C-alpha positions in Angstrom: 201.5 231.7 -81.0 200.0 228.2 -80.5 197.9 226.9 -83.3 194.2 226.5 -82.5 192.4 223.3 -83.4 188.8 223.3 -84.4 186.7 220.2 -84.4 184.6 219.6 -87.5 180.9 219.3 -87.2 180.1 215.7 -88.2 176.5 216.2 -89.2 173.5 218.5 -88.9 170.3 217.0 -87.8 167.3 217.3 -90.1 164.8 217.1 -87.3 162.5 220.1 -87.2 161.8 221.9 -84.0 158.6 223.4 -85.2 155.7 223.2 -82.7 153.0 220.7 -83.4 150.5 223.3 -84.7 153.0 224.8 -87.2 153.9 221.5 -88.8 152.6 221.2 -92.4 152.5 218.5 -95.0 155.5 218.9 -97.4 154.3 219.7 -101.0 157.0 217.4 -102.5 157.4 214.3 -100.3 161.0 213.1 -100.1 160.2 209.6 -98.6 158.1 206.8 -100.0 156.0 206.7 -96.8 154.6 209.9 -95.2 154.6 210.2 -91.4 151.7 212.3 -90.2 152.6 212.3 -86.5 153.4 216.0 -86.3 150.9 217.2 -88.9 148.0 219.4 -88.0 145.2 217.5 -89.8 142.5 219.9 -88.5 143.7 222.3 -91.2 141.7 221.3 -94.4 144.6 222.1 -96.7 147.0 219.9 -94.8 144.4 217.1 -94.8 143.8 217.2 -98.5 147.5 217.4 -99.2 148.2 214.4 -97.0 145.5 212.4 -98.8 147.1 213.4 -102.2 150.8 212.5 -101.3 149.8 209.3 -99.6 148.5 207.8 -102.9 150.5 205.0 -104.4 152.5 205.5 -107.6 151.5 203.5 -110.7 155.1 202.5 -111.5 156.0 200.8 -108.2 157.0 197.2 -107.9 155.1 194.7 -105.9 157.8 194.4 -103.3 158.0 198.2 -102.7 154.2 198.4 -102.5 154.1 195.6 -99.9 156.9 197.2 -97.9 155.1 200.5 -97.8 151.8 198.8 -96.8 153.8 197.2 -93.9 155.1 200.6 -92.8 151.7 202.3 -93.0 150.1 199.4 -91.0 152.7 200.0 -88.3 151.8 203.7 -88.3 148.1 202.8 -88.0 148.7 200.5 -85.0 150.5 203.4 -83.3 148.1 206.2 -84.5 144.9 204.4 -83.4 145.9 205.2 -79.8 146.3 208.9 -80.4 144.7 210.2 -83.6 141.9 208.9 -85.7 142.5 211.3 -88.5 146.0 210.0 -89.1 144.7 206.4 -89.1 142.1 207.3 -91.8 144.8 208.7 -94.1 147.2 205.7 -93.5 144.3 203.4 -94.3 143.8 205.3 -97.5 147.5 205.0 -98.3 147.3 201.2 -97.9 144.1 201.1 -100.0 145.7 203.0 -102.9 148.6 200.5 -103.0 146.2 197.6 -103.0 144.4 199.3 -105.9 147.7 199.5 -107.9 148.4 195.8 -107.2 145.0 195.0 -108.5 145.1 197.3 -111.6 148.6 196.2 -112.6 147.8 192.5 -111.7 151.0 192.4 -109.7 149.6 189.5 -107.6 150.4 187.2 -110.6 154.1 187.6 -109.7 153.5 185.4 -106.7 151.2 182.9 -108.5 147.8 184.3 -107.6 144.9 184.7 -110.0 143.3 187.7 -108.2 143.8 190.1 -105.4 141.3 188.3 -103.1 143.4 185.1 -103.1 146.6 187.2 -102.7 145.1 188.9 -99.5 143.6 185.7 -98.1 146.9 183.9 -98.4 148.5 186.5 -96.0 150.7 188.3 -98.5 149.8 191.7 -96.9 151.7 192.0 -93.7 152.5 194.0 -90.6 156.0 195.2 -89.8 156.2 192.3 -87.4 155.7 189.9 -90.3 152.2 188.8 -89.2 149.5 188.9 -91.9 146.9 191.6 -91.8 143.4 190.1 -91.6 141.3 190.0 -94.7 138.5 191.8 -92.9 140.9 194.7 -92.0 142.3 194.9 -95.6 138.8 195.2 -97.0 138.0 197.9 -94.5 141.0 199.8 -95.8 139.7 199.4 -99.4 136.2 200.7 -98.3 137.9 203.8 -96.8 139.8 204.3 -100.0 136.8 204.0 -102.2 134.8 206.4 -100.0 137.5 209.0 -99.9 138.1 208.7 -103.7 134.4 209.3 -104.3 134.3 212.2 -101.9 137.4 213.8 -103.6 135.9 213.3 -107.1 132.6 214.9 -106.1 134.4 217.8 -104.4 136.6 218.3 -107.5 133.5 218.2 -109.8 131.6 220.7 -107.7 134.6 223.0 -107.5 135.2 222.9 -111.2 131.5 223.5 -112.0 130.9 220.2 -113.7 127.3 218.9 -113.9 126.4 216.4 -111.1 123.6 213.8 -110.9 120.1 214.7 -109.8 120.3 212.2 -107.0 123.5 213.8 -105.7 122.0 217.3 -106.0 119.0 216.1 -103.8 121.4 214.5 -101.3 123.5 217.6 -101.1 120.4 219.8 -100.7 119.0 217.7 -98.0 122.4 217.6 -96.2 122.7 221.4 -96.6 119.2 222.1 -95.2 119.9 219.7 -92.3 123.2 221.4 -91.5 121.5 224.8 -91.8 118.7 223.7 -89.5 121.2 222.4 -86.9 123.2 225.7 -87.1 120.0 227.8 -86.7 118.7 225.8 -83.8 122.1 225.9 -82.1 122.3 229.7 -82.6 118.7 230.3 -81.4 119.2 228.1 -78.3 122.4 229.8 -77.3 121.0 233.3 -78.2 117.9 232.6 -76.1 119.9 231.4 -73.2 122.2 234.4 -73.4 119.4 236.9 -73.6 117.5 235.2 -70.7 120.6 235.4 -68.6 121.0 239.1 -69.3 117.4 239.8 -68.6 117.4 237.9 -65.3 120.5 239.8 -64.2 119.0 243.1 -65.2 115.7 242.4 -63.5 117.4 241.4 -60.3 119.5 244.6 -60.3 116.5 246.8 -60.9 114.6 245.1 -58.1 117.5 245.7 -55.7 118.5 249.2 -56.7 115.2 250.9 -57.8 112.8 248.6 -55.9 110.9 248.0 -59.1 108.5 245.1 -59.1 109.7 242.2 -61.3 107.0 242.6 -64.0 107.7 246.3 -64.3 111.5 245.7 -64.4 111.1 243.0 -67.1 108.7 245.1 -69.2 111.0 248.1 -68.9 114.0 246.2 -70.1 112.2 244.7 -73.0 110.7 248.0 -74.0 114.0 249.9 -73.5 112.4 252.3 -71.0 112.3 252.4 -67.2 109.9 254.3 -64.9 112.3 256.1 -62.6 111.1 258.8 -60.2 107.7 259.0 -61.8 109.2 259.8 -65.1 109.8 257.6 -68.2 113.5 257.7 -68.6 115.3 256.1 -71.6 117.7 253.4 -70.5 120.5 254.9 -72.6 119.9 258.3 -70.9 120.7 257.0 -67.5 124.3 257.9 -66.9 126.8 255.7 -65.1 127.1 258.2 -62.3 123.4 258.1 -61.7 123.4 254.3 -61.5 126.5 254.3 -59.2 124.8 256.8 -56.8 121.6 254.8 -56.8 123.6 251.6 -56.0 125.6 253.4 -53.3 122.4 254.8 -51.7 120.8 251.3 -51.8 123.9 249.8 -50.1 123.9 252.4 -47.4 120.2 251.9 -46.8 120.7 248.2 -46.6 123.6 248.4 -44.2 122.3 251.2 -41.9 120.6 249.8 -38.7 116.9 250.5 -38.8 115.2 251.6 -35.5 112.8 249.0 -34.3 109.4 250.5 -33.4 108.5 250.0 -29.7 105.6 247.6 -29.1 103.0 249.1 -26.8 100.4 247.3 -24.7 97.7 248.3 -27.1 99.7 246.7 -30.0 100.1 243.5 -28.0 96.3 243.4 -27.3 95.5 244.0 -30.9 97.8 241.2 -32.0 96.2 238.9 -29.5 92.8 239.9 -30.7 93.8 239.2 -34.3 95.0 235.8 -33.5 91.7 235.0 -31.7 89.6 236.2 -34.6 91.7 234.1 -37.1 91.3 231.0 -34.9 87.5 231.5 -34.6 87.2 231.8 -38.4 88.3 228.2 -38.7 85.8 226.9 -36.2 82.2 226.1 -36.8 80.1 228.1 -34.2 76.7 227.1 -32.8 73.8 229.5 -32.5 74.7 230.7 -28.9 78.4 231.3 -29.9 77.4 233.2 -33.0 75.2 235.5 -30.8 78.1 236.2 -28.5 80.4 236.8 -31.4 77.9 239.4 -32.8 77.8 241.1 -29.4 81.7 241.3 -29.4 81.6 242.7 -32.9 79.3 245.5 -31.8 81.6 246.3 -28.9 84.5 246.6 -31.4 82.5 248.8 -33.7 82.0 251.2 -30.7 85.7 251.6 -30.1 
């Protein structure tokens, strides 16, 4: 029996086939730089976890921090075209690394006295080797400070720690403003929906039951409708009754109506009506008014 040969699998790809919405931030990052391209940052837990794992480590060297800043800057350049949320976290990641460089005074390794001189000399670079502008670096630091303050406040509120009076007032004003916006939005949408339902109901009642619009609207608002000279609760009207009424209405609408035959007398009366209407718009003199009174007397004798 011939011997079978099996080829050995060289490697197994580590690329995940998860759809975009199912991707989550790993709890224990394995790489120094986190790529958020496939992360659903709409999820609050993912967003907070991404913020946490993008922070710089205190024990990193200056060279590793600068390399990671370069990588994150490259990801920002790419993410700016597709996702603002990713760019914010990447900016935070760069800002935390700059904070470590400042806290540990790592800029002295390259002969600088402070972080500002270090940045202005172009030591913070892009993957291409070009320096990141000072203005952009300070923008990253502002993002980092803002997010750090936000996270500290959130942690303090969650842990029940006392917060400043100024912050309490700010949060109260913010909460009332948010509540007002929510209430207004709800009321507007609710009013629009109810108005649409009422308009539809009134039009159907006008068509099917020949109810005048005010009566139909009042009946819908009161929950009662005057049908066949009786006050009938809306909920008591069965679907079969409504269906029969609609069918009857459709038949009446489609059935040809016999046109009444116009007689000579009808035509004469129509002509007389037109003449009287035209005379009412004309100012008559004394003689004409006398003749008009005589004609009126003749009409009264008919």
